[in-house]
C-alpha positions in Angstrom: -6.5 8.0 0.4 -2.7 8.1 0.7 -0.1 6.2 -1.4 3.3 5.3 -0.1 6.1 3.8 -2.2 9.4 2.5 -1.0 11.8 2.1 -3.9 14.3 0.0 -2.0 11.8 -2.7 -1.3 9.5 -2.0 -4.3 6.5 -1.9 -1.9 3.4 0.2 -2.6 1.0 0.8 0.2 -2.4 2.3 -0.4 -4.1 3.6 2.7 -7.8 4.1 2.3 -8.8 5.1 5.8 -6.6 7.1 8.1 -8.5 6.4 11.3 -6.5 4.7 14.1 -8.0 1.2 14.5 -7.0 -2.4 15.0 -6.0 -4.1 11.7 -6.0 -7.6 10.6 -3.7 -8.6 7.7 -5.2 -10.9 5.1 -2.8 -12.4 2.5 -4.6 -12.5 -0.8 -1.6 -13.7 -2.9 2.2 -13.8 -2.3 2.3 -10.2 -3.5 -0.9 -8.7 -2.1 -1.9 -8.2 1.5 -5.1 -6.4 2.6 -5.4 -4.6 5.9 -8.9 -5.1 7.3 -10.4 -2.8 9.9 -13.7 -2.7 11.7 -16.4 -4.8 10.1 -13.8 -6.4 7.8 -13.6 -3.2 5.7 -10.5 -2.8 3.6 -8.3 -0.1 5.2 -5.1 -0.6 3.3 -3.6 -2.6 0.4 0.1 -3.6 0.3 1.6 -4.6 -3.0 5.0 -6.2 -3.2 7.1 -5.9 -6.4 4.8 -3.0 -7.2 6.8 -1.7 -10.2 6.5 -5.1 -11.9 2.7 -5.0 -11.4 1.6 -1.4 -11.7 2.7 1.5 -13.9 3.4 3.9 -11.0 3.2 6.9 -13.3 -0.4 5.9 -14.2 -1.4 6.7 -10.6 -1.2 10.3 -11.4 -2.7 12.8 -10.7 -2.9 11.1 -7.3 0.2 12.2 -5.3 2.4 9.5 -3.9 5.3 9.6 -1.4 8.6 7.9 -2.1 10.3 6.7 1.0 14.0 6.2 0.8 16.0 4.6 3.7 19.1 6.4 4.9 22.4 4.7 4.4 
């Protein structure tokens, strides 16, 4: 499992399966989108406005990456 957080867009992405595969996006709410892979298994979870919904520090000891855009 990998976690990616972009502080500019406040988007958290949780990747559950790293295999290359065709994905289908399924919008659950305005803030949550699931990436579905083979056999409709959840491969990733995208959370918008993540800092308002999740205490990012509580994700520890799981490591997460913070991506900052240049400029």
